[in-house]
C-alpha positions as a printed Julia matrix, in Angstrom:
450×3 Matrix{Float64}:
 -27.98  135.44   -4.43
 -26.07  137.11   -7.52
 -27.98  137.76  -10.55
 -26.25  136.37  -14.07
 -24.53  138.51  -16.14
 -23.21  138.55  -19.75
 -19.64  137.36  -19.94
 -17.05  139.58  -22.04
 -15.46  136.7   -24.0
 -16.05  138.44  -27.92
 -13.0   139.67  -29.37
 -12.55  141.78  -32.54
 -11.85  138.52  -35.16
 -14.97  136.84  -33.8
 -16.99  140.17  -33.72
 -16.22  140.71  -37.49
 -16.43  137.08  -38.37
 -20.11  137.05  -36.56
 -21.07  140.32  -38.36
 -19.94  138.75  -42.1
 -22.09  135.68  -41.39
 -25.03  137.53  -40.32
 -24.72  139.4   -44.11
 -24.64  136.03  -45.8
 -21.94  136.94  -48.69
 -23.75  134.37  -51.18
 -26.58  137.12  -51.26
 -24.62  139.22  -53.79
 -25.02  136.49  -56.46
 -28.6   135.56  -55.33
 -29.92  138.98  -56.07
 -27.09  140.09  -58.97
 -29.54  139.64  -62.08
 -32.17  142.11  -60.3
 -29.66  144.85  -59.6
 -27.76  144.49  -62.76
 -31.28  145.15  -64.5
 -32.13  148.02  -62.37
 -28.55  149.58  -63.11
 -28.17  149.21  -66.65
 -25.42  146.66  -66.44
 -23.71  148.69  -63.2
 -24.21  146.39  -60.39
 -20.61  147.04  -58.66
 -21.8   151.04  -59.03
 -24.81  150.04  -56.88
 -22.9   148.4   -54.36
 -20.53  151.0   -54.19
 -22.65  153.46  -53.39
 -24.44  151.49  -50.85
 -20.87  150.42  -49.1
 -20.46  154.45  -48.72
 -23.88  155.15  -47.31
 -23.58  151.77  -44.79
 -19.81  153.24  -43.76
 -21.36  156.53  -42.85
 -24.35  154.82  -40.8
 -21.42  152.27  -39.54
 -19.75  154.86  -38.21
 -22.93  156.52  -36.4
 -23.53  152.93  -34.85
 -19.81  153.15  -33.58
 -20.25  156.26  -32.26
 -23.55  155.27  -30.11
 -21.68  151.97  -29.04
 -19.36  154.46  -27.2
 -22.05  156.39  -25.77
 -24.1   153.53  -24.82
 -21.86  150.44  -24.56
 -24.84  148.02  -23.75
 -26.74  145.41  -25.82
 -29.28  147.61  -27.84
 -29.99  148.69  -31.38
 -31.38  151.47  -33.66
 -34.51  152.02  -31.15
 -32.24  152.18  -28.42
 -29.78  154.58  -29.45
 -33.11  156.53  -31.12
 -35.07  156.42  -27.89
 -31.9   157.53  -25.72
 -30.84  160.59  -28.07
 -33.89  161.72  -29.48
 -37.57  160.57  -27.84
 -39.17  157.53  -26.53
 -41.75  157.85  -29.25
 -39.57  158.31  -32.2
 -37.5   155.25  -30.48
 -40.82  153.11  -30.98
 -41.52  154.02  -34.36
 -37.98  152.7   -35.44
 -38.11  149.82  -33.18
 -41.47  149.3   -35.55
 -39.83  149.85  -38.53
 -37.54  147.29  -37.65
 -40.13  145.13  -37.01
 -40.95  145.42  -41.04
 -37.42  144.14  -41.48
 -37.54  141.15  -39.51
 -41.29  140.0   -40.38
 -40.8   140.36  -44.18
 -37.17  139.2   -44.28
 -38.06  135.49  -44.06
 -40.47  136.0   -46.76
 -37.89  137.65  -48.98
 -35.22  135.06  -48.13
 -37.95  132.1   -49.17
 -38.81  134.11  -52.46
 -35.42  134.51  -53.65
 -34.67  130.68  -52.94
 -37.9   129.54  -54.47
 -36.88  131.62  -57.5
 -33.98  130.03  -58.38
 -35.76  126.45  -57.79
 -38.56  127.4   -59.65
 -35.71  128.6   -62.71
 -34.04  125.24  -62.41
 -37.63  123.01  -62.13
 -39.83  125.09  -64.51
 -42.17  122.52  -64.24
 -42.98  122.91  -60.57
 -45.08  126.1   -59.72
 -43.23  128.5   -57.7
 -45.88  129.12  -54.99
 -45.18  125.07  -53.95
 -41.17  125.94  -53.28
 -42.42  128.88  -51.26
 -45.05  126.72  -49.35
 -42.31  124.0   -48.83
 -39.58  126.54  -47.86
 -42.23  127.84  -45.19
 -43.48  124.62  -43.8
 -40.11  122.91  -43.2
 -38.62  126.14  -41.54
 -41.67  126.81  -39.3
 -41.81  122.99  -38.24
 -38.08  122.84  -37.46
 -38.22  125.96  -35.48
 -41.57  124.94  -33.73
 -39.73  122.3   -32.33
 -36.76  124.32  -31.38
 -33.98  123.2   -33.83
 -31.59  125.99  -34.36
 -28.68  126.83  -36.23
 -25.77  126.09  -33.9
 -22.53  128.27  -33.88
 -20.25  126.08  -35.07
 -22.86  125.07  -38.13
 -22.44  128.65  -38.77
 -18.97  128.79  -39.36
 -19.06  125.75  -41.41
 -21.89  127.87  -43.69
 -19.91  130.51  -43.9
 -16.94  128.73  -45.07
 -19.3   126.83  -47.65
 -20.13  130.4   -48.97
 -16.83  131.94  -49.21
 -15.73  128.61  -50.95
 -18.61  128.88  -53.59
 -17.68  132.77  -54.13
 -14.04  132.01  -54.54
 -14.86  129.2   -57.3
 -17.29  131.65  -58.63
 -14.93  134.32  -59.07
 -11.96  132.11  -60.29
 -14.07  130.59  -63.25
 -15.61  134.11  -64.28
 -12.47  135.49  -64.39
 -11.11  132.4   -66.4
 -14.28  133.02  -68.8
 -13.34  136.37  -69.44
  -9.73  135.91  -70.03
 -10.6   132.93  -72.82
 -13.08  134.98  -74.2
 -11.43  138.51  -74.04
  -7.41  138.06  -72.9
  -6.13  139.26  -69.61
  -6.89  143.06  -70.66
 -10.66  141.92  -70.55
 -10.28  142.33  -66.63
 -10.08  145.81  -66.63
 -13.03  147.6   -67.75
 -15.22  150.33  -66.38
 -18.27  149.36  -68.35
 -19.56  147.34  -65.32
 -19.4   150.49  -63.43
 -20.86  152.92  -65.73
 -21.8   152.4   -69.55
 -24.51  153.33  -72.19
 -27.66  152.27  -70.67
 -26.84  153.2   -66.96
 -27.2   156.86  -65.38
 -27.04  158.3   -61.71
 -30.75  157.83  -61.15
 -30.84  153.94  -62.21
 -27.5   153.59  -60.0
 -29.36  155.32  -57.21
 -32.22  153.0   -57.67
 -29.75  149.71  -57.59
 -28.21  151.07  -54.24
 -31.33  151.38  -52.84
 -32.17  147.48  -53.82
 -28.48  146.52  -52.85
 -28.37  147.8   -49.54
 -30.46  144.12  -48.72
 -27.27  143.0   -48.88
 -25.88  144.47  -46.28
 -28.99  143.98  -43.44
 -27.63  142.85  -40.59
 -23.68  144.64  -40.42
 -24.85  146.42  -37.29
 -25.9   143.37  -35.8
 -22.92  143.24  -33.54
 -24.11  146.22  -31.57
 -26.2   143.61  -29.59
 -23.39  141.7   -28.23
 -21.83  144.84  -26.9
 -22.18  143.33  -23.03
 -20.55  140.16  -24.58
 -17.58  141.92  -25.8
 -13.9   142.71  -24.73
 -12.97  146.48  -24.6
 -16.45  147.22  -26.44
 -15.97  150.92  -26.69
 -12.83  150.16  -28.93
 -13.63  147.05  -30.73
 -17.6   147.54  -31.18
 -17.09  150.26  -33.69
 -14.19  148.79  -35.38
 -16.47  145.74  -36.03
 -19.17  147.44  -37.32
 -16.66  149.59  -39.99
 -14.81  146.48  -40.83
 -18.01  144.53  -41.62
 -19.29  147.08  -43.7
 -15.83  147.68  -45.45
 -15.22  143.84  -45.92
 -18.81  142.96  -46.97
 -18.93  145.78  -49.35
 -15.68  144.84  -50.96
 -16.86  141.08  -51.41
 -20.19  142.74  -53.24
 -18.15  145.0   -55.33
 -15.63  142.54  -56.5
 -17.93  139.87  -56.97
 -20.25  141.58  -58.68
 -17.68  143.13  -60.98
 -16.54  140.21  -62.5
 -19.98  138.76  -62.9
 -20.71  141.74  -64.81
 -17.42  141.18  -66.72
 -18.97  137.65  -67.63
 -22.5   139.36  -68.53
 -22.58  142.97  -69.69
 -25.62  144.86  -69.59
 -28.91  144.17  -67.78
 -30.8   141.93  -69.93
 -31.69  138.41  -68.54
 -34.05  135.9   -69.84
 -35.13  135.75  -66.0
 -33.32  138.18  -63.48
 -34.5   136.87  -60.41
 -32.1   133.32  -61.09
 -29.52  135.49  -63.48
 -26.53  134.1   -61.49
 -27.55  130.31  -61.72
 -27.39  130.96  -65.36
 -23.86  132.71  -65.2
 -22.6   130.14  -63.37
 -23.87  127.35  -65.87
 -22.3   129.61  -68.45
 -18.58  129.79  -66.52
 -18.69  126.4   -64.66
 -20.49  123.71  -66.81
 -23.45  121.7   -64.81
 -21.34  120.37  -62.45
 -20.37  124.03  -60.63
 -24.22  125.18  -61.91
 -25.59  122.06  -59.95
 -22.71  123.04  -56.9
 -24.19  126.71  -57.12
 -27.6   125.9   -57.1
 -27.09  123.7   -53.97
 -25.31  126.18  -52.13
 -27.42  129.27  -52.77
 -30.65  126.84  -51.87
 -28.66  125.67  -48.7
 -27.56  129.27  -47.74
 -31.18  130.65  -48.09
 -32.9   127.46  -46.1
 -30.69  128.26  -43.28
 -30.78  131.93  -43.41
 -34.71  131.58  -43.76
 -34.57  129.44  -40.51
 -32.3   131.74  -38.5
 -34.43  134.68  -39.92
 -37.75  133.14  -38.98
 -36.52  132.52  -35.74
 -35.35  136.1   -35.17
 -38.64  137.26  -36.09
 -40.66  135.03  -33.79
 -38.42  136.11  -30.75
 -38.75  139.76  -31.58
 -42.59  139.71  -31.54
 -42.34  137.68  -28.53
 -40.06  139.91  -26.53
 -42.72  142.78  -27.89
 -45.49  141.03  -26.63
 -43.43  140.21  -23.17
 -42.84  144.09  -23.22
 -46.49  144.58  -23.47
 -45.82  146.34  -26.88
 -48.14  143.95  -28.83
 -50.39  142.03  -26.71
 -49.07  139.9   -24.28
 -51.83  136.98  -24.1
 -51.16  136.35  -27.59
 -47.48  136.98  -28.7
 -45.68  136.86  -25.15
 -45.89  133.09  -24.79
 -44.31  130.25  -25.14
 -45.48  126.9   -26.14
 -45.44  124.63  -22.69
 -44.3   121.54  -24.64
 -41.63  123.28  -27.07
 -40.83  126.49  -25.05
 -40.74  128.24  -28.27
 -43.03  130.89  -29.62
 -45.31  128.62  -31.63
 -48.17  131.25  -32.46
 -45.4   134.01  -33.65
 -43.72  131.14  -35.8
 -47.0   130.46  -37.52
 -47.82  133.98  -38.07
 -44.27  134.68  -39.67
 -44.99  131.72  -41.66
 -48.44  133.08  -42.55
 -46.71  136.51  -43.77
 -44.22  134.62  -46.08
 -47.15  133.29  -48.14
 -47.52  137.11  -49.32
 -44.22  136.02  -51.32
 -46.53  133.96  -53.82
 -48.04  137.68  -54.96
 -44.51  139.41  -54.83
 -41.57  139.61  -56.96
 -37.92  139.98  -55.6
 -37.71  143.52  -56.43
 -40.94  144.89  -54.67
 -40.27  142.48  -51.92
 -36.46  143.49  -50.91
 -37.37  147.19  -51.46
 -40.2   146.92  -49.18
 -37.83  145.26  -45.86
 -35.41  148.14  -47.04
 -37.95  151.15  -46.26
 -37.37  149.71  -42.61
 -33.68  149.8   -42.67
 -33.21  153.11  -44.32
 -35.67  154.56  -42.0
 -33.66  153.02  -39.14
 -30.37  153.97  -40.88
 -31.33  157.78  -41.29
 -32.57  158.03  -37.45
 -29.49  156.34  -36.18
 -27.23  158.94  -37.99
 -29.7   161.73  -36.8
 -29.44  160.42  -33.21
 -25.28  161.15  -32.98
 -26.14  164.69  -34.1
 -28.61  165.1   -31.31
 -26.43  163.34  -28.73
 -23.71  165.68  -29.59
 -26.35  168.55  -28.7
 -27.12  166.95  -25.3
 -23.86  166.46  -24.19
 -22.88  169.79  -25.53
 -25.46  171.38  -23.43
 -24.14  169.17  -20.45
 -20.55  170.96  -20.9
 -18.55  167.91  -23.02
 -16.9   168.83  -25.65
 -17.23  166.35  -28.69
 -15.51  165.94  -32.05
 -18.09  168.2   -34.6
 -16.75  166.2   -37.71
 -17.44  162.87  -36.13
 -20.25  163.58  -34.31
 -22.08  166.25  -36.6
 -20.49  166.29  -40.02
 -20.06  162.8   -40.64
 -23.73  161.52  -39.05
 -25.47  164.36  -41.43
 -23.91  163.22  -44.65
 -24.68  159.47  -43.67
 -28.59  160.64  -42.9
 -29.06  162.63  -46.4
 -27.64  159.76  -48.18
 -29.99  156.93  -46.31
 -32.65  159.32  -46.67
 -31.86  159.74  -50.47
 -31.85  156.01  -50.7
 -34.99  155.5   -49.15
 -36.53  158.34  -51.76
 -35.2   155.88  -54.42
 -37.29  152.64  -53.4
 -39.72  151.13  -55.62
 -42.95  153.18  -55.1
 -45.2   150.25  -54.12
 -42.4   149.43  -51.3
 -42.76  153.51  -50.14
 -46.52  153.3   -50.15
 -46.31  149.94  -47.89
 -43.63  151.02  -45.72
 -45.39  154.16  -45.01
 -48.64  152.34  -44.35
 -46.68  150.54  -42.06
 -45.13  153.78  -40.17
 -48.93  154.69  -40.11
 -50.18  151.59  -38.45
 -47.17  151.96  -35.82
 -48.13  155.76  -35.14
 -51.45  153.85  -34.11
 -50.48  151.54  -32.24
 -47.87  153.91  -30.44
 -51.08  156.26  -29.55
 -52.95  153.15  -27.94
 -49.9   152.01  -25.69
 -49.19  155.54  -24.77
 -52.8   156.76  -23.95
 -52.34  159.23  -27.15
 -49.01  159.87  -26.58
 -49.16  161.38  -23.24
 -46.91  158.31  -21.5
 -43.84  157.08  -22.33
 -43.62  153.71  -24.53
 -42.75  150.56  -23.2
 -38.92  149.76  -22.9
 -37.81  147.17  -25.82
 -34.18  146.87  -24.73
 -34.45  143.04  -24.54
 -35.83  142.75  -28.42
 -32.79  142.94  -30.53
 -30.65  140.8   -28.37
 -33.38  137.96  -28.4
 -33.49  138.11  -32.18
 -29.54  137.72  -32.7
 -29.47  134.89  -29.87
 -32.03  133.04  -32.17
 -30.03  133.71  -35.21
 -26.79  132.91  -33.98
């Protein structure tokens, strides 16, 4: 009896489309107000800095995908290149992203609905998001592959209309010359410090660009196509974010808003009137809902995989419902975690999960250097620029952006890592044994999201 294996059917265009769909391009408008406020009206610069950091990191993911052409992720690369215990802590940091990402998605969606319907308390929208998505996920309803394509097309359509209307608004008020300005990149109210802080938040828009590494075993010629796909996703996604934030910043110069959490909705009304404002809000809420549905499914599968591998208590988290064949307990846990959104704002919550992302990105860059040293000792000659210089710069940039996060987010993130060290000590009998293997975890989360 032969063991089933994954089929290699995915080519470069499919990988890039999957990665872009995972990014949720409309997110650039969902958090525009927050980034513009943080940077002092220089949102495109924040996205440029974030994109540079992501391109360096994408290069490192590509090097690791070549070295380890199996379904994997940051913790797989760090585990194999640096140390299993460090790899576990990277996996723990990734858990921070997955566990709290649904909360952030629900919070952003609720912020826009609350601004549109001020008579309804925001906590009610948050609870509604959580209840609906949790019930649907328990029943086993997932966003199908075709639905993902439709959602992606709808998002891009809304973005195209938004950009066209924004350009029309600028031309009608300032003439064609108003389209060429340096103000959105740097002005009297922005500085290197504010742009860096904005870039640390803008990185939230890029979360998931590395997801295609988990499809390595289903990709045709993965050593060639996966690294290319990662770079293209970061480049195309970053290009969309910079362009959209630029024209939006032209429409609304500066970073002062009546409500920064829902600023793009007000701008949509300004450039397109009530009809487009309603379409924009509907598109944003639908995108946030679908994204939250997938994110909660992913988080529950991550917890399930870690429970199944005995990284977390197996009796609690490593079980599926006999009736629904879904990890019900884990879905309820992510729903309860989502309730924390009632007490947080968008800035702190996005910075919080970015702590896990930047921790993982920094160590993936470092893992390339460690891999280079190991291969050199084994007598293999690798390109020092590609395997040392570029990832070292990427690690420095990511570590710097990590330090620019909200102070509350850094405190919460460090507390989370400290808890991870305690868990690691328990499951390795005082660090004497290697932690359990978690190579199936990331793949399970992406399958759930797809």
